[in-house]
C-alpha positions as semicolon CSV with decimal commas, in nm:
position;residue;x (nm);y (nm);z (nm)
1;M;-2,091;1,193;-0,645
2;S;-2,133;1,323;-0,338
3;I;-2,078;1,126;-0,006
4;E;-2,445;1,191;0,058
5;T;-2,569;1,042;-0,244
6;D;-2,325;0,701;-0,252
7;I;-2,452;0,631;0,075
8;K;-2,722;0,744;0,071
9;Q;-2,762;0,979;0,364
10;K;-2,898;1,361;0,365
11;K;-2,748;1,499;0,632
12;F;-2,458;1,458;0,897
13;R;-2,357;1,589;1,227
14;S;-2,093;1,805;1,160
15;P;-1,853;1,856;0,926
16;Y;-1,652;1,591;1,058
17;Q;-1,889;1,368;1,068
18;R;-1,906;1,370;0,737
19;L;-1,524;1,411;0,666
20;A;-1,445;1,097;0,858
21;L;-1,733;0,867;0,670
22;N;-1,626;1,042;0,341
23;L;-1,215;0,887;0,397
24;V;-1,316;0,577;0,549
25;Y;-1,508;0,554;0,215
26;T;-1,255;0,709;0,014
27;T;-1,067;0,455;0,166
28;N;-1,292;0,191;0,088
29;W;-1,370;0,266;-0,268
30;L;-1,007;0,297;-0,331
31;E;-0,883;-0,031;-0,217
32;Y;-1,148;-0,241;-0,431
33;K;-1,018;-0,053;-0,716
34;Q;-0,657;-0,080;-0,584
35;L;-0,792;-0,492;-0,545
36;E;-0,899;-0,484;-0,962
37;Y;-0,579;-0,430;-1,096
38;F;-0,347;-0,692;-0,881
39;K;-0,663;-0,969;-0,898
40;A;-0,495;-0,999;-1,288
41;Y;-0,125;-1,051;-1,053
42;D;-0,245;-1,295;-0,829
43;I;-0,054;-1,035;-0,570
44;T;-0,224;-0,866;-0,304
45;P;-0,289;-0,442;-0,265
46;Q;-0,001;-0,595;0,081
47;Q;0,237;-0,843;-0,083
48;Y;0,253;-0,545;-0,358
49;N;0,377;-0,299;-0,067
50;V;0,649;-0,563;0,023
51;L;0,736;-0,593;-0,320
52;R;0,807;-0,253;-0,337
53;I;0,955;-0,197;-0,022
54;L;1,245;-0,515;-0,136
55;R;1,292;-0,355;-0,464
56;G;1,354;-0,014;-0,315
57;Q;1,612;-0,208;-0,136
58;Q;1,784;-0,229;-0,455
59;S;1,923;-0,667;-0,363
60;N;2,005;-0,536;-0,089
61;P;1,855;-0,787;0,233
62;I;1,548;-0,643;0,451
63;K;1,508;-0,843;0,795
64;V;1,102;-0,894;0,849
65;S;1,023;-0,625;1,137
66;D;1,220;-0,346;0,918
67;I;0,949;-0,427;0,644
68;T;0,674;-0,392;0,877
69;E;0,828;-0,103;0,980
70;R;0,764;0,064;0,671
71;M;0,430;-0,122;0,600
72;L;0,166;0,120;0,441
73;D;-0,101;-0,134;0,639
74;K;0,054;-0,170;0,974
75;S;-0,184;-0,437;1,125
76;S;-0,054;-0,652;0,799
77;N;0,130;-0,970;0,904
78;T;0,395;-0,937;0,752
79;S;0,598;-1,286;0,817
80;R;0,302;-1,462;0,649
81;L;0,305;-1,192;0,371
82;V;0,673;-1,248;0,290
83;D;0,623;-1,672;0,334
84;K;0,350;-1,612;0,026
85;L;0,594;-1,426;-0,165
86;L;0,859;-1,708;-0,089
87;A;0,604;-1,946;-0,249
88;K;0,519;-1,831;-0,557
89;N;0,963;-1,748;-0,635
90;L;0,908;-1,341;-0,569
91;A;1,106;-1,358;-0,278
92;K;1,406;-1,541;-0,113
93;R;1,475;-1,539;0,228
94;T;1,869;-1,533;0,287
95;S;2,075;-1,561;0,670
96;C;2,135;-1,291;0,848
97;P;2,535;-1,250;0,924
98;S;2,483;-1,043;1,181
99;D;2,209;-1,173;1,412
100;R;2,109;-1,568;1,294
101;R;1,744;-1,544;1,456
102;A;1,626;-1,317;1,222
103;V;1,600;-1,351;0,836
104;D;1,633;-1,109;0,565
105;V;1,450;-1,086;0,275
106;V;1,523;-1,028;-0,126
107;I;1,336;-1,042;-0,436
108;T;1,407;-1,184;-0,710
109;E;1,416;-1,167;-1,053
110;E;1,075;-1,308;-1,100
111;G;0,937;-1,036;-0,866
112;L;1,136;-0,761;-1,052
113;K;0,971;-0,875;-1,365
114;L;0,611;-0,849;-1,162
115;L;0,658;-0,476;-1,084
116;K;0,858;-0,419;-1,420
117;D;0,478;-0,520;-1,523
118;L;0,288;-0,374;-1,285
119;D;0,432;-0,069;-1,288
120;P;0,183;0,066;-1,605
121;A;-0,092;-0,057;-1,467
122;I;-0,016;0,137;-1,112
123;E;0,030;0,478;-1,313
124;E;-0,224;0,405;-1,452
125;W;-0,404;0,343;-1,119
126;E;-0,243;0,682;-1,036
127;D;-0,369;0,869;-1,361
128;R;-0,787;0,846;-1,152
129;F;-0,598;1,140;-0,942
130;N;-0,498;1,357;-1,228
131;I;-0,828;1,522;-1,188
132;I;-0,696;1,740;-0,907
133;T;-0,412;1,982;-0,939
134;P;-0,074;1,914;-0,822
135;E;-0,075;2,186;-0,577
136;E;-0,392;2,071;-0,494
137;A;-0,269;1,702;-0,413
138;E;-0,018;1,846;-0,238
139;Q;-0,263;2,069;-0,010
140;I;-0,469;1,703;0,063
141;S;-0,178;1,532;0,162
142;A;-0,094;1,778;0,376
143;L;-0,422;1,773;0,548
144;L;-0,389;1,438;0,613
145;D;-0,061;1,476;0,704
146;K;-0,193;1,664;0,978
147;L;-0,479;1,426;1,099
148;R;-0,232;1,175;1,218
149;E;-0,037;1,424;1,351
150;S;-0,292;1,518;1,573
151;Q;-0,367;1,146;1,738
152;D;0,051;1,183;1,760
C-alpha cells in the first residue's frame, strides 16, 4: 500500500514531506512487526540489541557506556536494559580490572541460547525485505546514510 492510502492523505506539500512521513510511518510499522517476534521471547527490541552486542563481543566483557555507543536506539537507557537482562539471567556483570567504578557485562549461556533460538525468527523477519533486490537494498541503505550524513 502507498503512504497516501495508509494514512489517508491525498496530497503532500512536497516530495520531501512525503518522504519524511513515509520514513516515520515505515519505521513505526517495522518496529511494531518486530515487537511481535520478540513478545514470545519476553524481550524488547532494545534488549535484543544489547544481547546481540554482547554476543558480538565473543564473551569479552564490555562496559555499559560502550554498549550505549553501539545501540541502534540512542535514547535507550542502557543501564536499565542491562539490569533487566541481568534479572532474566541473560547477562552478568563482571568487575572491570582497570576501573573499579566501571561495570563490565558479558552474555550468559542462557543469553546465547535465547539468541540462537531467536535467529531463525529474525531471519524470517528480515526475509520480508526480499521483495526488493540486493542492489535496491544497497541503494536504499546508501540513501539513508546520505540523509543522516547531511545532518552531521
